[in-house]
C-alpha positions in Angstrom: 15.1 46.2 202.5 16.9 48.3 205.2 20.6 49.1 205.4 20.8 47.2 208.6 19.2 44.1 207.1 21.7 44.1 204.1 24.6 44.5 206.5 23.4 41.6 208.6 23.0 39.4 205.5 26.5 40.3 204.3 27.9 39.3 207.8 25.9 36.1 207.9 26.4 35.2 204.3 22.9 33.8 204.2 19.3 34.9 203.8 18.4 32.5 206.7 18.0 34.1 210.1 19.7 31.1 211.7 22.9 31.8 209.9 23.0 28.4 208.1 23.9 29.0 204.5 22.9 26.4 201.8 25.6 25.2 199.5 26.9 28.1 197.4 24.5 30.5 199.0 27.1 32.3 201.1 29.0 33.7 198.1 25.8 34.6 196.2 24.3 36.4 199.2 27.5 38.3 200.0 27.9 39.4 196.4 24.3 40.5 196.2 24.6 42.4 199.5 27.8 44.1 198.3 26.2 45.3 195.1 23.0 46.4 196.9 25.1 48.3 199.5 27.0 50.0 196.7 23.8 51.1 195.0 22.5 52.5 198.3 25.9 54.2 199.0 25.8 55.9 195.6 22.2 57.0 196.0 22.5 58.2 199.6 25.9 59.8 200.2 25.2 60.2 204.0 25.2 56.4 204.3 28.6 55.9 202.5 30.9 56.0 205.6 29.0 53.3 207.4 28.8 51.2 204.2 32.6 51.6 203.6 33.3 50.6 207.2 31.3 47.4 206.8 32.8 46.6 203.4 36.3 47.0 204.7 35.7 44.0 207.0 35.5 41.8 203.9 38.6 42.9 202.1 40.3 39.7 203.2 37.4 37.3 202.7 38.4 33.8 201.9 36.6 34.0 198.5 38.3 35.9 195.7 35.0 36.8 194.2 33.9 38.5 197.4 37.2 40.4 197.7 36.9 41.5 194.0 33.4 42.8 194.6 34.4 44.6 197.7 37.4 46.3 196.0 35.2 47.5 193.1 32.5 48.7 195.5 35.0 50.7 197.5 36.4 52.3 194.4 32.9 53.3 193.2 32.0 54.7 196.7 35.2 56.7 197.2 35.5 58.1 193.7 32.6 60.4 192.6 33.7 60.0 189.0 33.2 56.3 189.0 29.8 54.9 188.1 28.3 51.5 189.0 29.5 48.8 186.7 27.1 48.1 183.8 24.2 45.9 184.8 24.4 46.7 188.5 21.3 49.0 188.4 18.2 47.7 186.7 17.2 51.2 185.6 20.7 52.1 184.3 20.7 55.2 186.6 19.9 56.0 190.1 17.0 58.3 190.9 16.2 59.9 194.2 
């Protein structure tokens, strides 16, 4: 999936192209998008600035779970010493 597609899903909060989220889908999709963008940002440092700009837009999301994920993602992407939280990468490490 492309970076642009992930950012679009984060903004829409749904997998549906019409923007209509099913019940509870919005939070799940936003959370999944944030985690995916964080993984991409760790793996491809040149994409981090764009990802951080997009994540910043969700720092004041109405859902606490989204705000929490955004905060953690921004910490991981701005601090080279921080790794992804356990369970965020299926392989346990990022390979190029």
